[in-house]
N, CA, C and O atoms as a printed pandas DataFrame, in Angstrom:
     atom_number atom_name residue_name chain_id  residue_number  x_coord  y_coord  z_coord
0              1         N          MET        A               1   49.953    0.515   34.166
1              2        CA          MET        A               1   49.594   -0.058   33.375
2              3         C          MET        A               1   48.179   -0.034   32.845
3              4         O          MET        A               1   47.898    0.011   31.647
4              5         N          LEU        A               2   47.255   -0.072   33.909
5              6        CA          LEU        A               2   45.639    0.155   33.590
6              7         C          LEU        A               2   45.639    1.373   32.607
7              8         O          LEU        A               2   45.103    1.229   31.508
8              9         N          ILE        A               3   46.205    2.546   32.942
9             10        CA          ILE        A               3   45.893    3.829   32.280
10            11         C          ILE        A               3   46.250    3.527   30.872
11            12         O          ILE        A               3   45.486    3.798   29.946
12            13         N          LYS        A               4   47.335    3.002   30.718
13            14        CA          LYS        A               4   47.922    2.727   29.444
14            15         C          LYS        A               4   47.327    1.921   28.491
15            16         O          LYS        A               4   47.466    2.211   27.303
16            17         N          ARG        A               5   46.539    0.734   28.904
17            18        CA          ARG        A               5   45.534    0.113   28.403
18            19         C          ARG        A               5   44.303    1.054   28.086
19            20         O          ARG        A               5   43.965    1.179   26.908
20            21         N          ILE        A               6   43.621    1.720   29.082
21            22        CA          ILE        A               6   42.832    2.440   28.681
22            23         C          ILE        A               6   42.934    3.380   27.270
23            24         O          ILE        A               6   42.182    3.490   26.301
24            25         N          GLY        A               7   44.233    4.004   27.628
25            26        CA          GLY        A               7   44.443    4.822   26.654
26            27         C          GLY        A               7   44.122    4.433   25.144
27            28         O          GLY        A               7   43.386    5.013   24.345
28            29         N          TYR        A               8   45.095    2.972   24.944
29            30        CA          TYR        A               8   44.944    2.177   23.587
30            31         C          TYR        A               8   43.463    1.884   22.982
31            32         O          TYR        A               8   43.036    1.923   21.829
32            33         N          PHE        A               9   42.771    1.532   24.396
33            34        CA          PHE        A               9   41.445    1.243   24.014
34            35         C          PHE        A               9   40.700    2.604   23.399
35            36         O          PHE        A               9   40.092    2.564   22.330
36            37         N          LEU        A              10   40.798    3.577   24.049
37            38        CA          LEU        A              10   40.101    4.894   23.741
38            39         C          LEU        A              10   40.613    5.425   22.510
39            40         O          LEU        A              10   39.822    6.090   21.841
40            41         N          VAL        A              11   42.056    5.223   21.979
41            42        CA          VAL        A              11   42.409    5.363   20.620
42            43         C          VAL        A              11   41.902    4.583   19.750
43            44         O          VAL        A              11   41.501    5.154   18.736
44            45         N          GLY        A              12   41.734    3.082   19.807
45            46        CA          GLY        A              12   41.213    2.217   18.834
46            47         C          GLY        A              12   39.801    2.686   18.763
47            48         O          GLY        A              12   39.336    2.971   17.660
48            49         N          VAL        A              13   39.106    2.787   19.796
49            50        CA          VAL        A              13   37.503    2.820   19.530
50            51         C          VAL        A              13   37.438    4.490   18.798
51            52         O          VAL        A              13   36.550    4.715   17.975
52            53         N          SER        A              14   38.069    5.185   19.034
53            54        CA          SER        A              14   37.717    6.813   18.229
54            55         C          SER        A              14   38.263    6.279   16.628
55            56         O          SER        A              14   37.519    6.512   15.675
56            57         N          ILE        A              15   39.486    5.614   16.415
57            58        CA          ILE        A              15   39.856    5.593   15.050
58            59         C          ILE        A              15   38.551    4.473   14.356
59            60         O          ILE        A              15   38.111    4.767   13.244
60            61         N          SER        A              16   38.031    3.292   15.040
61            62        CA          SER        A              16   37.105    2.764   14.677
62            63         C          SER        A              16   35.672    3.529   14.472
63            64         O          SER        A              16   34.781    3.276   13.661
64            65         N          SER        A              17   35.730    4.357   15.287
65            66        CA          SER        A              17   34.354    5.522   15.037
66            67         C          SER        A              17   34.265    5.921   13.757
67            68         O          SER        A              17   33.403    5.720   12.902
68            69         N          VAL        A              18   35.496    6.640   13.744
69            70        CA          VAL        A              18   35.683    7.195   12.442
70            71         C          VAL        A              18   35.356    6.564   11.132
71            72         O          VAL        A              18   34.693    6.939   10.165
72            73         N          GLY        A              19   36.049    5.464   11.416
73            74        CA          GLY        A              19   35.834    4.420   10.056
74            75         C          GLY        A              19   34.373    4.180    9.684
75            76         O          GLY        A              19   33.855    4.220    8.568
76            77         N          VAL        A              20   33.777    3.897   10.982
77            78        CA          VAL        A              20   32.335    3.240   10.566
78            79         C          VAL        A              20   31.586    4.479   10.162
79            80         O          VAL        A              20   30.888    4.382    9.152
80            81         N          TYR        A              21   31.619    5.492   10.720
81            82        CA          TYR        A              21   31.128    6.701   10.315
82            83         C          TYR        A              21   31.161    6.911    8.790
83            84         O          TYR        A              21   30.153    7.298    8.199
84            85         N          PHE        A              22   32.062    6.712    8.292
85            86        CA          PHE        A              22   32.578    7.127    6.918
86            87         C          PHE        A              22   32.053    5.950    5.762
87            88         O          PHE        A              22   31.580    6.056    4.631
88            89         N          PHE        A              23   32.394    4.755    6.661
89            90        CA          PHE        A              23   31.413    3.501    5.863
90            91         C          PHE        A              23   30.119    3.521    5.573
91            92         O          PHE        A              23   29.575    3.057    4.571
92            93         N          TRP        A              24   29.516    4.212    6.709
93            94        CA          TRP        A              24   28.062    4.072    6.428
94            95         C          TRP        A              24   27.641    5.363    5.619
95            96         O          TRP        A              24   26.683    5.267    4.853
96            97         N          GLN        A              25   28.187    6.346    5.726
97            98        CA          GLN        A              25   27.897    7.611    5.078
98            99         C          GLN        A              25   28.109    7.302    3.556
99           100         O          GLN        A              25   27.325    7.818    2.759
100          101         N          LYS        A              26   29.059    6.540    3.127
101          102        CA          LYS        A              26   29.223    6.070    1.561
102          103         C          LYS        A              26   28.193    5.625    1.255
103          104         O          LYS        A              26   27.682    6.130    0.255
104          105         N          LYS        A              27   27.512    4.617    1.885
105          106        CA          LYS        A              27   26.425    3.474    1.557
106          107         C          LYS        A              27   24.963    4.060    1.538
107          108         O          LYS        A              27   24.050    3.496    0.936
108          109         N          ASN        A              28   24.783    5.431    2.358
109          110        CA          ASN        A              28   23.776    5.865    2.248
110          111         C          ASN        A              28   22.962    5.399    2.928
111          112         O          ASN        A              28   21.828    5.713    2.568
112          113         N          ALA        A              29   23.028    4.486    4.163
113          114        CA          ALA        A              29   22.434    3.662    5.087
114          115         C          ALA        A              29   21.251    4.944    5.792
115          116         O          ALA        A              29   21.514    6.138    5.941
116          117         N          THR        A              30   20.124    4.344    6.088
117          118        CA          THR        A              30   19.218    5.189    6.867
118          119         C          THR        A              30   18.975    4.101    8.128
119          120         O          THR        A              30   19.149    2.885    8.052
120          121         N          PHE        A              31   18.531    4.848    9.293
121          122        CA          PHE        A              31   18.151    4.127   10.342
122          123         C          PHE        A              31   16.693    4.446   10.753
123          124         O          PHE        A              31   16.405    5.325   11.565
124          125         N          ASP        A              32   15.944    3.782   10.221
125          126        CA          ASP        A              32   14.406    4.141   10.438
126          127         C          ASP        A              32   13.695    3.456   11.219
127          128         O          ASP        A              32   12.861    2.632   10.841
128          129         N          TYR        A              33   13.937    3.711   12.298
129          130        CA          TYR        A              33   13.485    2.686   13.569
130          131         C          TYR        A              33   12.256    3.330   14.452
131          132         O          TYR        A              33   11.483    2.648   15.124
132          133         N          GLY        A              34   12.212    4.679   14.342
133          134        CA          GLY        A              34   10.818    5.173   14.928
134          135         C          GLY        A              34    9.921    4.812   14.123
135          136         O          GLY        A              34   10.144    4.315   13.019
136          137         N          MET        A              35    8.369    5.119   14.805
137          138        CA          MET        A              35    7.122    4.994   14.111
138          139         C          MET        A              35    6.915    5.824   12.832
139          140         O          MET        A              35    6.473    5.369   11.777
140          141         N          ASP        A              36    7.294    7.114   13.055
141          142        CA          ASP        A              36    7.252    8.250   12.124
142          143         C          ASP        A              36    7.944    8.026   10.798
143          144         O          ASP        A              36    7.508    8.253    9.670
144          145         N          SER        A              37    9.368    7.425   11.247
145          146        CA          SER        A              37   10.441    7.345   10.208
146          147         C          SER        A              37    9.902    6.048    9.324
147          148         O          SER        A              37    9.880    6.063    8.094
148          149         N          ARG        A              38    9.520    5.055   10.039
149          150        CA          ARG        A              38    9.073    3.909    9.370
150          151         C          ARG        A              38    7.792    3.925    8.323
151          152         O          ARG        A              38    7.654    3.180    7.353
152          153         N          THR        A              39    6.968    4.876    8.728
153          154        CA          THR        A              39    5.673    4.981    8.082
154          155         C          THR        A              39    6.234    5.993    6.998
155          156         O          THR        A              39    5.974    5.536    5.885
156          157         N          LEU        A              40    6.744    6.905    6.936
157          158        CA          LEU        A              40    7.436    7.935    6.026
158          159         C          LEU        A              40    8.177    7.317    4.952
159          160         O          LEU        A              40    8.076    7.605    3.759
160          161         N          LYS        A              41    9.058    6.298    5.554
161          162        CA          LYS        A              41    9.657    5.460    4.558
162          163         C          LYS        A              41    8.833    4.778    3.542
163          164         O          LYS        A              41    8.914    4.898    2.320
164          165         N          SER        A              42    7.851    3.884    4.384
165          166        CA          SER        A              42    7.248    2.843    3.650
166          167         C          SER        A              42    6.080    3.967    2.527
167          168         O          SER        A              42    5.356    3.560    1.618
168          169         N          ILE        A              43    6.205    5.020    2.873
169          170        CA          ILE        A              43    5.112    5.760    1.819
170          171         C          ILE        A              43    6.121    6.090    0.818
171          172         O          ILE        A              43    5.770    5.767   -0.317
172          173         N          ARG        A              44    7.244    6.625    0.896
173          174        CA          ARG        A              44    8.319    7.313   -0.170
174          175         C          ARG        A              44    8.586    6.154   -0.914
175          176         O          ARG        A              44    8.656    6.293   -2.136
176          177         N          VAL        A              45    8.749    5.048   -0.435
177          178        CA          VAL        A              45    9.355    3.699   -1.448
178          179         C          VAL        A              45    8.278    3.534   -2.564
179          180         O          VAL        A              45    8.529    3.232   -3.731
180          181         N          LYS        A              46    6.890    3.804   -1.976
181          182        CA          LYS        A              46    5.734    3.409   -3.251
182          183         C          LYS        A              46    5.552    4.269   -4.117
183          184         O          LYS        A              46    5.666    5.483   -3.944
184          185         N          GLU        A              47    5.206    3.625   -5.285
185          186        CA          GLU        A              47    4.788    4.854   -6.478
186          187         C          GLU        A              47    3.682    5.605   -5.735
187          188         O          GLU        A              47    2.883    5.153   -4.916
188          189         N          ARG        A              48    3.824    6.959   -6.240
189          190        CA          ARG        A              48    3.053    7.979   -5.525
190          191         C          ARG        A              48    2.220    8.504   -6.630
191          192         O          ARG        A              48    2.574    8.602   -7.805
192          193         N          PHE        A              49    0.949    8.867   -6.069
193          194        CA          PHE        A              49    0.038    9.325   -7.256
194          195         C          PHE        A              49   -0.680   10.633   -6.188
195          196         O          PHE        A              49   -0.490   10.857   -4.993
196          197         N          PHE        A              50   -1.516   11.302   -7.161
197          198        CA          PHE        A              50   -2.013   12.685   -6.481
198          199         C          PHE        A              50   -3.554   12.498   -6.879
199          200         O          PHE        A              50   -3.867   12.179   -8.026
200          201         N          SER        A              51   -4.363   12.683   -6.010
201          202        CA          SER        A              51   -5.853   12.976   -6.189
202          203         C          SER        A              51   -5.960   14.047   -6.900
203          204         O          SER        A              51   -5.061   14.883   -6.991
204          205         N          GLU        A              52   -7.277   14.135   -7.575
205          206        CA          GLU        A              52   -7.682   15.690   -8.373
206          207         C          GLU        A              52   -7.565   16.689   -7.117
207          208         O          GLU        A              52   -6.792   17.648   -7.113
208          209         N          ASP        A              53   -8.330   16.391   -6.166
209          210        CA          ASP        A              53   -8.238   17.136   -5.192
210          211         C          ASP        A              53   -6.635   17.888   -4.506
211          212         O          ASP        A              53   -6.473   19.098   -4.346
212          213         N          ALA        A              54   -6.014   17.238   -4.315
213          214        CA          ALA        A              54   -4.678   17.668   -3.973
214          215         C          ALA        A              54   -3.989   18.007   -5.254
215          216         O          ALA        A              54   -3.137   18.849   -4.972
216          217         N          LYS        A              55   -3.959   17.702   -6.715
217          218        CA          LYS        A              55   -3.863   18.569   -7.873
218          219         C          LYS        A              55   -4.252   19.860   -8.026
219          220         O          LYS        A              55   -3.596   20.608   -8.752
220          221         N          LYS        A              56   -5.265   20.253   -7.425
221          222        CA          LYS        A              56   -6.079   21.658   -7.372
222          223         C          LYS        A              56   -5.257   22.528   -6.516
223          224         O          LYS        A              56   -4.677   23.567   -6.834
224          225         N          VAL        A              57   -5.307   21.887   -5.286
225          226        CA          VAL        A              57   -4.318   22.735   -4.148
226          227         C          VAL        A              57   -3.044   23.054   -4.722
227          228         O          VAL        A              57   -2.600   24.202   -4.731
228          229         N          MET        A              58   -2.451   22.073   -5.197
229          230        CA          MET        A              58   -0.939   22.299   -5.549
230          231         C          MET        A              58   -1.103   23.464   -6.839
231          232         O          MET        A              58   -0.304   24.399   -6.790
232          233         N          LEU        A              59   -1.868   23.454   -7.720
233          234        CA          LEU        A              59   -1.753   24.461   -8.501
234          235         C          LEU        A              59   -2.232   25.705   -8.097
235          236         O          LEU        A              59   -1.947   26.686   -8.784
236          237         N          ASN        A              60   -3.005   25.844   -6.960
237          238        CA          ASN        A              60   -3.446   27.162   -6.423
238          239         C          ASN        A              60   -2.723   27.628   -5.330
239          240         O          ASN        A              60   -3.081   28.583   -4.641
240          241         N          SER        A              61   -1.554   26.872   -5.130
241          242        CA          SER        A              61   -0.943   27.354   -3.645
242          243         C          SER        A              61    0.400   27.227   -3.898
243          244         O          SER        A              61    1.025   27.238   -2.837
244          245         N          ASN        A              62    1.096   27.111   -4.855
245          246        CA          ASN        A              62    2.450   27.205   -5.273
246          247         C          ASN        A              62    3.030   26.156   -4.171
247          248         O          ASN        A              62    3.791   26.364   -3.225
248          249         N          ILE        A              63    2.501   25.137   -4.552
249          250        CA          ILE        A              63    3.326   23.650   -3.883
250          251         C          ILE        A              63    3.476   22.701   -4.843
251          252         O          ILE        A              63    2.571   22.267   -5.556
252          253         N          ASP        A              64    4.802   22.326   -4.865
253          254        CA          ASP        A              64    5.038   21.661   -5.755
254          255         C          ASP        A              64    5.591   20.099   -5.422
255          256         O          ASP        A              64    5.859   19.883   -4.240
256          257         N          SER        A              65    5.766   19.073   -6.319
257          258        CA          SER        A              65    6.320   17.795   -5.585
258          259         C          SER        A              65    7.478   17.603   -4.750
259          260         O          SER        A              65    7.690   16.628   -4.029
260          261         N          THR        A              66    8.314   18.760   -4.930
261          262        CA          THR        A              66    9.512   18.681   -4.189
262          263         C          THR        A              66    9.081   18.981   -2.744
263          264         O          THR        A              66    9.469   18.455   -1.701
264          265         N          LYS        A              67    8.246   19.886   -2.930
265          266        CA          LYS        A              67    7.629   20.380   -1.253
266          267         C          LYS        A              67    7.136   19.073   -0.619
267          268         O          LYS        A              67    7.647   18.743    0.451
268          269         N          ILE        A              68    6.079   18.202   -1.241
269          270        CA          ILE        A              68    5.525   17.183   -0.664
270          271         C          ILE        A              68    6.565   16.194   -0.476
271          272         O          ILE        A              68    6.394   15.421    0.466
272          273         N          SER        A              69    7.725   16.046   -1.260
273          274        CA          SER        A              69    8.721   14.967   -0.866
274          275         C          SER        A              69    9.400   15.567    0.602
275          276         O          SER        A              69    9.729   14.792    1.501
276          277         N          THR        A              70    9.510   16.590    0.677
277          278        CA          THR        A              70   10.131   17.373    1.823
278          279         C          THR        A              70    9.300   17.120    3.044
279          280         O          THR        A              70    9.759   16.907    4.166
280          281         N          ILE        A              71    8.070   17.162    2.726
281          282        CA          ILE        A              71    7.216   16.683    4.172
282          283         C          ILE        A              71    7.225   15.281    4.359
283          284         O          ILE        A              71    7.057   14.762    5.462
284          285         N          LEU        A              72    7.497   14.392    2.871
285          286        CA          LEU        A              72    7.448   12.893    3.490
286          287         C          LEU        A              72    9.019   12.404    4.266
287          288         O          LEU        A              72    9.262   11.526    5.095
288          289         N          TYR        A              73    9.770   13.263    3.673
289          290        CA          TYR        A              73   11.071   13.065    4.561
290          291         C          TYR        A              73   11.037   13.704    6.220
291          292         O          TYR        A              73   11.371   13.068    7.219
292          293         N          THR        A              74   10.649   14.814    6.194
293          294        CA          THR        A              74   11.026   15.475    7.456
294          295         C          THR        A              74    9.678   16.001    8.264
295          296         O          THR        A              74    9.649   16.878    9.128
296          297         N          GLY        A              75    8.651   15.282    7.783
297          298        CA          GLY        A              75    7.232   15.535    8.477
298          299         C          GLY        A              75    6.941   14.825    9.685
299          300         O          GLY        A              75    7.922   14.195   10.079
300          301         N          ASP        A              76    6.048   14.726   10.318
301          302        CA          ASP        A              76    5.608   14.135   11.480
302          303         C          ASP        A              76    4.272   13.233   11.307
303          304         O          ASP        A              76    3.388   13.934   10.813
304          305         N          VAL        A              77    3.950   12.252   11.488
305          306        CA          VAL        A              77    2.932   11.527   11.337
306          307         C          VAL        A              77    1.897   11.764   12.653
307          308         O          VAL        A              77    2.382   11.494   13.751
308          309         N          ASP        A              78    0.742   12.168   12.621
309          310        CA          ASP        A              78   -0.155   12.444   13.622
310          311         C          ASP        A              78   -0.905   11.189   13.511
311          312         O          ASP        A              78   -1.735   11.032   12.615
312          313         N          PHE        A              79   -0.647   10.300   14.377
313          314        CA          PHE        A              79   -1.397    8.960   14.490
314          315         C          PHE        A              79   -2.977    9.137   15.064
315          316         O          PHE        A              79   -3.858    8.342   14.738
316          317         N          GLY        A              80   -3.200   10.207   15.901
317          318        CA          GLY        A              80   -4.348   10.375   16.228
318          319         C          GLY        A              80   -5.423   10.729   15.480
319          320         O          GLY        A              80   -6.587   10.642   15.871
320          321         N          LYS        A              81   -4.971   11.244   14.106
321          322        CA          LYS        A              81   -5.861   11.750   13.057
322          323         C          LYS        A              81   -5.743   10.609   11.992
323          324         O          LYS        A              81   -6.546   10.506   11.064
324          325         N          SER        A              82   -4.709    9.777   12.182
325          326        CA          SER        A              82   -4.634    8.528   10.890
326          327         C          SER        A              82   -5.651    7.484   11.072
327          328         O          SER        A              82   -6.263    7.395   12.136
328          329         N          GLU        A              83   -5.790    6.958   10.420
329          330        CA          GLU        A              83   -6.307    5.359   10.477
330          331         C          GLU        A              83   -5.132    4.398   10.010
331          332         O          GLU        A              83   -5.147    4.483    8.782
332          333         N          PRO        A              84   -4.208    3.602   10.356
333          334        CA          PRO        A              84   -3.303    2.811   10.557
334          335         C          PRO        A              84   -3.652    1.565    9.987
335          336         O          PRO        A              84   -2.995    0.980    9.126
336          337         N          ARG        A              85   -4.857    1.126   10.568
337          338        CA          ARG        A              85   -5.658   -0.187   10.400
338          339         C          ARG        A              85   -6.521   -0.442    9.285
339          340         O          ARG        A              85   -6.946   -1.542    8.931
340          341         N          LYS        A              86   -6.773    0.847    8.683
341          342        CA          LYS        A              86   -7.913    0.449    7.893
342          343         C          LYS        A              86   -7.749   -0.290    6.453
343          344         O          LYS        A              86   -6.775   -0.246    5.702
344          345         N          GLU        A              87   -8.648   -0.796    6.330
345          346        CA          GLU        A              87   -8.435   -1.792    5.233
346          347         C          GLU        A              87   -9.146   -1.379    3.883
347          348         O          GLU        A              87  -10.340   -1.088    3.961
348          349         N          PRO        A              88   -8.582   -1.333    2.775
349          350        CA          PRO        A              88   -7.666   -2.213    2.062
350          351         C          PRO        A              88   -6.156   -1.066    2.249
351          352         O          PRO        A              88   -5.003   -1.493    2.325
352          353         N          CYS        A              89   -6.433   -0.014    2.279
353          354        CA          CYS        A              89   -5.527    0.894    2.587
354          355         C          CYS        A              89   -5.201    1.975    3.770
355          356         O          CYS        A              89   -5.850    2.989    4.027
356          357         N          ALA        A              90   -4.007    1.483    4.432
357          358        CA          ALA        A              90   -4.072    2.643    5.496
358          359         C          ALA        A              90   -3.982    4.144    5.254
359          360         O          ALA        A              90   -3.464    4.616    4.242
360          361         N          GLU        A              91   -4.474    4.813    6.161
361          362        CA          GLU        A              91   -4.467    6.234    5.815
362          363         C          GLU        A              91   -3.730    6.946    7.092
363          364         O          GLU        A              91   -3.821    6.562    8.258
364          365         N          TYR        A              92   -2.794    8.342    6.499
365          366        CA          TYR        A              92   -1.981    8.951    7.560
366          367         C          TYR        A              92   -2.359   10.340    6.917
367          368         O          TYR        A              92   -2.692   10.744    5.803
368          369         N          TYR        A              93   -2.087   11.013    8.498
369          370        CA          TYR        A              93   -2.158   12.650    8.349
370          371         C          TYR        A              93   -1.055   12.903    8.832
371          372         O          TYR        A              93   -0.711   12.558    9.963
372          373         N          ILE        A              94   -0.139   13.746    7.770
373          374        CA          ILE        A              94    1.266   14.263    8.186
374          375         C          ILE        A              94    1.316   15.450    8.036
375          376         O          ILE        A              94    0.775   15.937    7.044
376          377         N          THR        A              95    1.867   16.129    8.814
377          378        CA          THR        A              95    2.243   17.658    9.057
378          379         C          THR        A              95    3.767   17.872    8.965
379          380         O          THR        A              95    4.611   17.342    9.687
380          381         N          GLY        A              96    3.999   18.837    7.837
381          382        CA          GLY        A              96    5.384   19.213    7.897
382          383         C          GLY        A              96    5.835   19.959    8.720
383          384         O          GLY        A              96    5.085   20.359    9.610
384          385         N          ASN        A              97    7.019   20.321    8.684
385          386        CA          ASN        A              97    8.176   21.209    9.522
386          387         C          ASN        A              97    8.802   22.149    9.183
387          388         O          ASN        A              97    9.222   22.155    8.025
388          389         N          ARG        A              98    9.075   23.223   10.021
389          390        CA          ARG        A              98    9.848   24.312    9.756
390          391         C          ARG        A              98    8.751   25.226    8.898
391          392         O          ARG        A              98    7.596   25.550    9.175
392          393         N          GLU        A              99    9.694   25.544    7.596
393          394        CA          GLU        A              99    8.782   26.401    6.824
394          395         C          GLU        A              99    7.456   25.941    6.146
395          396         O          GLU        A              99    6.790   26.781    5.540
396          397         N          LEU        A             100    6.984   24.457    6.231
397          398        CA          LEU        A             100    6.017   23.936    5.570
398          399         C          LEU        A             100    5.369   23.417    6.950
399          400         O          LEU        A             100    4.741   22.358    6.922
400          401         N          LYS        A             101    5.473   23.974    7.891
401          402        CA          LYS        A             101    4.584   23.575    9.086
402          403         C          LYS        A             101    3.043   23.852    8.929
403          404         O          LYS        A             101    2.177   23.200    9.513
404          405         N          ASN        A             102    2.776   25.039    7.956
405          406        CA          ASN        A             102    1.297   25.125    7.856
406          407         C          ASN        A             102    0.744   24.111    6.783
407          408         O          ASN        A             102   -0.417   24.355    6.455
408          409         N          VAL        A             103    1.281   23.114    6.218
409          410        CA          VAL        A             103    0.904   22.439    5.185
410          411         C          VAL        A             103    1.075   20.834    5.862
411          412         O          VAL        A             103    2.045   20.305    6.406
412          413         N          SER        A             104   -0.297   20.325    5.575
413          414        CA          SER        A             104   -0.478   19.153    5.996
414          415         C          SER        A             104   -0.786   17.890    4.693
415          416         O          SER        A             104   -0.864   18.227    3.512
416          417         N          LEU        A             105   -0.898   16.797    5.032
417          418        CA          LEU        A             105   -1.121   15.873    3.739
418          419         C          LEU        A             105   -2.061   14.589    4.559
419          420         O          LEU        A             105   -2.049   14.128    5.700
420          421         N          TYR        A             106   -2.771   14.339    3.436
421          422        CA          TYR        A             106   -3.683   13.056    4.115
422          423         C          TYR        A             106   -3.433   12.119    3.045
423          424         O          TYR        A             106   -3.871   12.343    1.917
424          425         N          VAL        A             107   -2.739   11.054    3.325
425          426        CA          VAL        A             107   -2.242    9.950    2.343
426          427         C          VAL        A             107   -2.676    8.561    2.574
427          428         O          VAL        A             107   -2.449    8.050    3.671
428          429         N          SER        A             108   -3.261    7.920    1.676
429          430        CA          SER        A             108   -3.698    6.778    1.472
430          431         C          SER        A             108   -2.418    5.831    1.037
431          432         O          SER        A             108   -1.937    5.911   -0.093
432          433         N          ARG        A             109   -1.950    4.993    1.966
433          434        CA          ARG        A             109   -0.918    3.836    1.819
434          435         C          ARG        A             109   -1.631    2.548    1.388
435          436         O          ARG        A             109   -2.376    2.107    2.264
436          437         N          CYS        A             110   -1.585    1.829    0.240
437          438        CA          CYS        A             110   -1.627    1.185   -0.246
438          439         C          CYS        A             110   -0.552   -0.001   -0.249
439          440         O          CYS        A             110    0.549    0.288    0.219
440          441         N          ASP        A             111   -0.763   -1.416   -0.766
441          442        CA          ASP        A             111    0.224   -2.265   -1.039
442          443         C          ASP        A             111    1.473   -2.053   -2.151
443          444         O          ASP        A             111    2.618   -2.485   -2.012
444          445         N          SER        A             112    1.077   -1.458   -3.023
445          446        CA          SER        A             112    1.759   -1.204   -4.233
446          447         C          SER        A             112    1.899    0.429   -4.422
447          448         O          SER        A             112    2.792    0.704   -5.224
448          449         N          ALA        A             113    1.339    1.379   -3.962
449          450        CA          ALA        A             113    1.204    2.860   -4.326
450          451         C          ALA        A             113    0.549    3.372   -2.937
451          452         O          ALA        A             113   -0.106    2.754   -2.098
452          453         N          ALA        A             114    1.019    4.907   -3.003
453          454        CA          ALA        A             114    0.591    5.870   -2.111
454          455         C          ALA        A             114    0.028    6.920   -2.835
455          456         O          ALA        A             114    0.482    7.420   -3.865
456          457         N          THR        A             115   -0.987    7.222   -2.235
457          458        CA          THR        A             115   -1.924    8.295   -2.945
458          459         C          THR        A             115   -2.193    9.750   -1.754
459          460         O          THR        A             115   -2.776    9.812   -0.672
460          461         N          ILE        A             116   -1.543   10.658   -2.487
461          462        CA          ILE        A             116   -1.998   12.066   -1.805
462          463         C          ILE        A             116   -3.442   12.228   -1.751
463          464         O          ILE        A             116   -3.806   12.773   -2.793
464          465         N          GLN        A             117   -4.223   12.032   -1.126
465          466        CA          GLN        A             117   -5.506   12.085   -0.805
466          467         C          GLN        A             117   -5.938   13.853   -0.923
467          468         O          GLN        A             117   -6.592   14.319   -1.856
468          469         N          LYS        A             118   -5.440   14.596    0.160
469          470        CA          LYS        A             118   -5.810   15.959    0.302
470          471         C          LYS        A             118   -4.449   16.555    0.943
471          472         O          LYS        A             118   -3.699   15.951    1.711
472          473         N          ILE        A             119   -4.304   17.809    0.483
473          474        CA          ILE        A             119   -3.327   18.656    0.893
474          475         C          ILE        A             119   -4.004   19.853    1.631
475          476         O          ILE        A             119   -4.653   20.716    1.040
476          477         N          ILE        A             120   -3.790   19.822    2.993
477          478        CA          ILE        A             120   -4.514   20.953    4.139
478          479         C          ILE        A             120   -3.550   22.028    4.136
479          480         O          ILE        A             120   -2.430   21.631    4.458
480          481         N          ILE        A             121   -3.624   23.266    3.876
481          482        CA          ILE        A             121   -2.944   24.494    3.955
482          483         C          ILE        A             121   -3.860   25.289    5.166
483          484         O          ILE        A             121   -4.983   25.730    4.923
484          485         N          GLU        A             122   -3.325   25.383    6.264
485          486        CA          GLU        A             122   -3.660   26.134    7.702
486          487         C          GLU        A             122   -3.316   27.523    7.631
487          488         O          GLU        A             122   -3.492   28.254    8.606
């Protein structure tokens, strides 16, 4: 009797899990709970500007706004090189991953906008 109940329970949990997975997938929900994820999301949702220095580096080194966006989705925030409590705008040092691991960004995040201050290529 107990084994039968456990079987019914596991079948129910399996069907529910698949349903929830598809439900959340259609809603494009994100679960940004880590410090890096929250910081990167707060930068992505703001209006984005580029400093003159960043624009020059982009022109000279084959980096476009899609690569910058990729770094802002998959990058790592180096809080040791960042100044998150700086007033009036926090500043973050973000390094790229995988094929963009040699590209880093220095971003200033204000209340309504985020400015890419520097693009560093190592």
